[in-house]
Structure formats: structure tokens, C-alpha cells
C-alpha positions, 0 to 999 in steps of 0.5 A: 499499499502506497501512501501519498501526502499533499503538502502546501496547497491551500485546501478548498471543499466548499461542502466541508467549509474547509479552507486552509493550508493543511495537507491530506494524506492518501491511503488505498485511493481514500483520503485518510488525514487531513491536517498539520504536520501529517506522518508519512510511513518509513516505507511505500511513502510519497509526497506531492508538493502543492505550495502555491496551489489549490488543492480541490476536489476533482471536478465533475463534468455533467455534460460531454460528448465522448463520441464513441461508439460511432464518432471516432474520427472526432473523439474517442473514450480515452482521448476525451478522458485524456483531455478530462484529467488535463482539464482538471476533471475527475469524472464526466458524463457522456451524452447519448447522442453516440452512433448507435444511440445509448439507448440500451444496456449492452452500450451503457456497459460498452463505454464503462468498459472502455472507460475502465480501460483507459483508467483515467476519469471516472465514466457516469454515463447519461442514457438516451430517454427515448428508443433511438432518441426519436422521441417516440417510445421511453427506453428501459429507464430501470434496465440502463439504470441497471447498467450504470446510466446515471440520468435520462435525455435525449441531448440536442432533442427534447422529448416531442410531447408533453405526455412522454416528458411527464412519464419520463420524469415520472419514471426516472423519479421512482428510480431517483434519477433526474432527466436532463433536458435540451430545451429547444422547440423544433418548430422554432429552431428548424434551419437555424444556424446561431442566434436570431439577431443582428449577426445572423442577418449580417451573415446571411443565415437563419437564426435560432429565436430565444423562444424556442429555448424559453417555451420548451423550458417553461413546458417542462418545469411546469411538468416538473412541478406537476409531477415532482420529478427531478429536472435538471437543464441543460446549457442555458442560453437566455435571460428568460431561461434564468429568470424562469428557472429562478422563479421555479426554484423559489416555487418549490420545483425539483429543478437544478440546472448548468451553464457552459464557459462558452456561453458566460463568456463570449456572445453572438459577436464571436460568431463573426470572428471565429465562425464555426468555431463559435457554432453551438446549440443553443448558440451564443446570445445577446449580451444581455444574455450573457449578463443574465447568465452571470447574474444566475452564477452570482446568486446561486440560481445556477447549479453547475458549470458543464462543458458540454465538450463537443468536439468535431473532426476538422473535416466536418467542421470545415463545412460553411457556416449553416452546414457545419455541425453545433459544438466545441471544445471545452473540457481543458479551457473551462478552469482557466475560462472561469478564473480568467471570466469570473473570479478575476473581474469578481464576479463570484469568488473562487470557492463558488466557481469551486463549488460549481465544478464540484460539489454542486455536480455531485450532489445532482448525481447524487454520488458520494463525490465533490468533498475532500474528508476523511473516508471520502474518495481522494478524487483531486483537482490541483491547480496554480490558480495565478499561472497565465498561459495561451491555449493552443488547440492544437496542442490539447489532449482532444482529438478535435480542435474546434475551439473559440479560444484557441490563442487566448490568454488564460490565467489558471492552469491544472498541474496535477488531477488524482482519481481514486488517489492515483495521479492520472495527470500532471503538467509538465 
């Protein structure tokens, strides 16, 4: 048994009220002690110097696309998890829009087997809510949960009807699991490429209006209220969505939500400069929408930061704006953008950022993670909050390069990531 002692770091665990320069002793993948002047055994002991660093609970990403099976040209489970641990993520939740769709036990188990082989971040699969994500018949929620699914979603497609969404909430609730909602009215967004507004008009492409998100979200918040089911709202992008979610929480609806770094950082104007690398769904919105997201992060309305890491091979993203697929990579830039765009300007505290990346996502999943406590899993992210660096997509661990942040100067870099006490990533 090897003992690892993390020394000299500022240890922050919001869920445990911990913010102090203390040592962490890890034995057999579990945190054995937290305190001062801890001793290592004479044999099989090693230290990890964290001076000048923050030691936090491992980050958990509620929303990623690992593409395997079927999209290995853009990403594999192994390359996606390599990008995850480089970004400080010790656990990720892959969406079911693979080819074939993750709508059965066999695919769920296959994803978990490949993740086990990679031996990097933990993987908590999200299974399709309907067969083939076609919105006609629900999948077997019980069987999928038994295989390891932690939630149900049709990801880029909302469940078509009120009746189907109601049944999904009821069945997931019986299992104690959430339904993850991509809020979009296909009738309103059909053919749209970017936000409906001045930039879309300037570029001559069809836009996606805010109402597409807001109206679907209003429908599903009402169903969550009526059923008492657990609803998690993916990648909020509009001011209306933030306000409706805030009001629903005040009224006791069992709802949680996430936002992405690209939505709290950029507006629709980024499409002019970055083209297809700034095309995602939901699209980048206006400065007013971005301000609403920032306010929601600050006041607690928003529960988590999720990357919606959506890699695409260059052959796919090289198409014209209207035809190129939606999505950007995000695992390796999330911390840097959070520190640079949120903490540095004083929008939120460092503790709040860590909460959004770790303890809150863990709570949504119902997993005993996102904390640094004796007896808990040693899933730990160590980062230098002051280090300045330039993100180069070509140097990333992801197989794809479609990032609107290529060339950006960021503050804060991951120096080590531990999963179950094992160092799975260490910066050079």
C-alpha cells in the first residue's frame, strides 16, 4: 500500500467548510487524514508538493460528448478522458448521442468498459430517454440504471410531447434519477445556425430565437412541478431561461441547471471572428443574455458549470456556417475561463467556482464525490490559480480542435489530477 501526502497547498472544499493550508494523506485511494504535520510511513510513502497551488475536490462535468461508439473520427473515450483529466475533471457524464444511440444496457456497459480500460476519469453515462432518441417510446429506465446510467436525456433533442416528458419524469423519479432537458422547440429553431438577431442578419443565415429555448423550458418546468420529478436543465443560454428557472426554484420545483463557459464568456459577435468554431446549440446569445447568466452564477440560481464538450473532426467543421455541425470543445479550457472570466473580475469567489465545478454537480448526480473529507474518495484537482498561459487547441489532448478560444490568454492551470488517489495527470 502506497501512501501519498499532499503538502503545502491551499485546500478548499466548499461542502465541508474547508479553506486552509493543510496536508492531505491518501491511503488505498481514500483520504485517510487532513491536518498539519502529518507523518508518512517509512516505506512506500511519497509526497506531492502543492505549494502555491489550490487543492480542490475533483471537478465533475455533467455534460460531455465522447463520440464513441460511432464518432471516433472526432473523439474516442480514451482521448476525451485524457482531455478531461488535463482540464482537472475527475468524472464526466457522456451524453447518449452516439452511433448507435446509448439506449440499451449493452452500449452503456461498453462505454463503461472502455472507460475502465482508459483508467483516467470516472465515467457516469447518461442514457437516452427515448429509443434511438426519436421521441416516440421511452427506453427501459430501470434496465439502463442497473447498467450504470445516472440520468436520462435525448440530449440535442427535446422529448417531443408533454405526455412523453411527463412519463419520463415519473419513471426517472421512481429511480431517484433526473431527466436532463435540452430545451428547444424544433418548430421555432428549424434550419437555424446561430442566434436570431443582428449577426445572423449580417451573415445571411437563419437564426434560432430565444423563444425556442424559453417555451420548451416553461413547458417542462410545469411538468416537473406537476409530477414532482427531478429536472436538470442543460446549457441555459437565455435571460428568460435563467429567470424562469430562478422563479421555479423559489416555488419549490425540483430543478437544477448548468451553464457552459462559452455562454458565460462569449456573445453572438464571436461568430463573426471565429466562424464555425463559435457555432453551438444553443447558440451564443446577446450581451443581455450573457449578463443574465453571470447574475445567475453569482446569486445561486445556476447550480453547475458544464462544458458541453462537443468535438468535431476538421472535415466536419470545415463546412460552411449553415451546414457545419454544432459544438465546441471545452474540457481543457473550463478552469481557465472560470478563473479569468468569473473570479478575476470579481463576479464570483474562488470557493463558488469550485462549488460549481465539483460539489454541486456531485449533489445533482447523487454521488459521494465533490468533497475532501476523511474516508472519502481521493478525487482531487490541484491547480495554480495565478499561472498565465495561452491555450493552443493544436496542443490539446482532445482529438478535435474546434474551440473558439484557440490563442486566448488564460489565468489558472491544472498541475495535477488524482482519481481514487492515483495521479492520472501531471503538467510538465
